[in-house]
N, C-alpha and C positions, 0 to 999 in steps of 0.2 A: 372265367365267369364266377362271380361270387354267389354262393348259395344263401338264400334268405328264406326264412320260414314265417308264415302268417297264421296265427291262431284265430279262428273265426268262431266266436262264441255267440250262439243264438239261444234266446230264452223263450221262444215261442212254445205254447202248450198244445196247440192243435196240429193235426196233420190232414191236409197240407197247411203250411203256415206262411202267412205273408211276412212274418218276421224272418223266417229262414230264407224266403225268397229275396228279401232285401239284403240279408247277410251275404248270400251267394253273389248278388250283383255287385256289391261293394268289393267282395273278395276278388271276383274276376277282373274288375276294373283296376284294382291295385296290383294284381299279378301282371296284367298287361302293361301297366306303367313301369313296373320294376324290370320286366323283360325288355321293354323298349330302351331302358337305361343300361342294359347289359348284365342284368342279374338273373340268376336261376331261382325262380320263386316257387316255393312249395306251400300249398294251402292245407291247413289241418283243421277241418270243421269239428265243432263240438256242440252237439244239441243237448242243452242242459236238461231237457225233459227226460233223457235217458239216465240221468244221474240224480234225479230228485230224491229218491229214498236214501241214496248214499250221502248226499249233502246233509240231510237231516241227521243221519247216523253220525256223521263227522261232527256236527254241532253238539250232539249229545255226548259223544265219547271223547272227542278231541283227536280222533285218529281216522284218516280217510281209508275206506276200503280200496282194494287194489285198482279197480277200474277208475275210481275217482282220483286216486293218486296219479294215474297215468294222464288223466285229463288236466289235472293241476300242473303237472310237469310240462305238458304241452304248452300251456299258457305261459308259465313262468320262464320257459326256455325260448319262446318265440322272439323273433326280431321285431315283430309288430303285432298288434292285437286289433281286431275288429270286434266290437261288442255291441250287440243289438238286442233290445228288449221291447216287448209290447208295453204300452202305457196303460196301467190300471189305476184308477182313482188318482189321476194326475201325477203319477210317479212310475218308477220302474216296478216290475213285478217282484214278488217275494223270492222266487227262485233265483232270479238274476242277482239280487242283493246278497242272498245267502251264499251263493257260490263264491263271490268275491270276498265275503266275510271269512271264509275258511282258508283263504290263501295265507301263506306265512307273511308275517309283517316284513315290509321292505322288499318283497319279491317283485314289485312292479315299479320300483324307483327308476326314473328316467326311461321307462319303456314307452315307445310311441303307441298311442291308442286312438282309433277312430271310433266315435260313438254314433249310434243311430237308433231309431225307434220307429215303431208303427203304432197306429191308433185309428179309432173309428172316425175321428174328425181332426181337421188341421188345428183346431183350438188346443189340442194336447201337445203341440210341437214345443211349447215353452218348457215342458217337463225336461227336455234335454239340457236346458241351461240352468234350471233351478234345482234339479235333482241329480241327473246322471253326471254332468260335468263336475259338480262339486265332489261327488263321491270319488272320482278318479284323481281329482286334484288332491284330495286328502291322502290317497294312496301314493302320491308324488309321481304319478305317471305323467307323460307329456301328451296332452290331449290336443289333437290338431284343431285349427280354428273352425273348420266347417263341420257342423253336425248335420246329419241327414235324417229327416223325418218323412215318412211316407203314409199318407192317408189313402183310403180306397180309391179316390178319384185320381190318384197319381199313377195308377196302373192301367195299362191297355193290353188286354189279352195276355196277362202274366208278364208283361214287359214294362220296364220303367218308361213313363211318358216323358215328354220333352223337358220340362222344368226339373223333374226328379232326376232324369238322366244327366243333366248338367251338374246338379249338386253331387251326384255320385262321382262323376269324373273329377270334379274339383277336390273333393275330399280324398279321393284315391291318390291324386297327385301330391297333396299335402302329406299324406301318410308315407308315400314313397320318398318324399324329401327327407322326412325325419329318420326313416330307416337308413337311407343312404349316408346320412351324416355320422352314423354310428358303426363301429366294427361289428361283425357278426357275433351273435351270442355263442357262448361255449357250453350252454346247457343250463338246466335249472340250478339255482343257488343251493349249496349245501347248508341247511339250517344249523348243522352242528360244527361247521368249519370255524376255526379260530381266525380272527382277523388281526390279532396281535399276539406276540409271544408272551410267555409266562412272566418274564421280567417287566415287560411293559404293563401287564395287568397289575403288577405290584407297584407300579409307578417308578420303576428304576430304569435307567438307561441300559443299553445292551452291554456296556463294559463295566457297569457298576458292580462292585463286589457284593456278594451275598453274605451277610453276617449270621 
């Protein structure tokens, strides 16, 4: 059984949080889909509100504190990412954007991502397409086609209602498809690792003499 990891990033600011609730339901559906396909799925939730001060310190100093470094490594080492933000002023909230801003360049290239959001009205759902999806496209992640938005009327006693439940299942299956197409990750990328040898960096072939 292949082991797969899912980083579940939630940028909700309140407790309890409908953003975290949506993230948990998406994570559970994706885990169930991966297990059904014969994989061992591990969920690794990250509540960004717990790292808010560390994210600001990282932006000011260029270095993440230990706890934030562990959260970053969890995301960049995951086989797939579920990223959920509340919608403020027709876009993602600042904490969500700041966290992904401090990731090392290239760390999400070809990484499967499921995007989702919550908001006070269904009119905010387009923010997923005009703000959230372009951000991950810029990071060169692979964003699954179905984005999931949840408004207050989509919940019934803390459970996803019919239409929302269907979107969750469809998005989870799409994320599982993308994860299944890729080999398991081997851990976070080493930002100091050399991808070419010294001679290649000088523009020489491996057998070229050095004068």
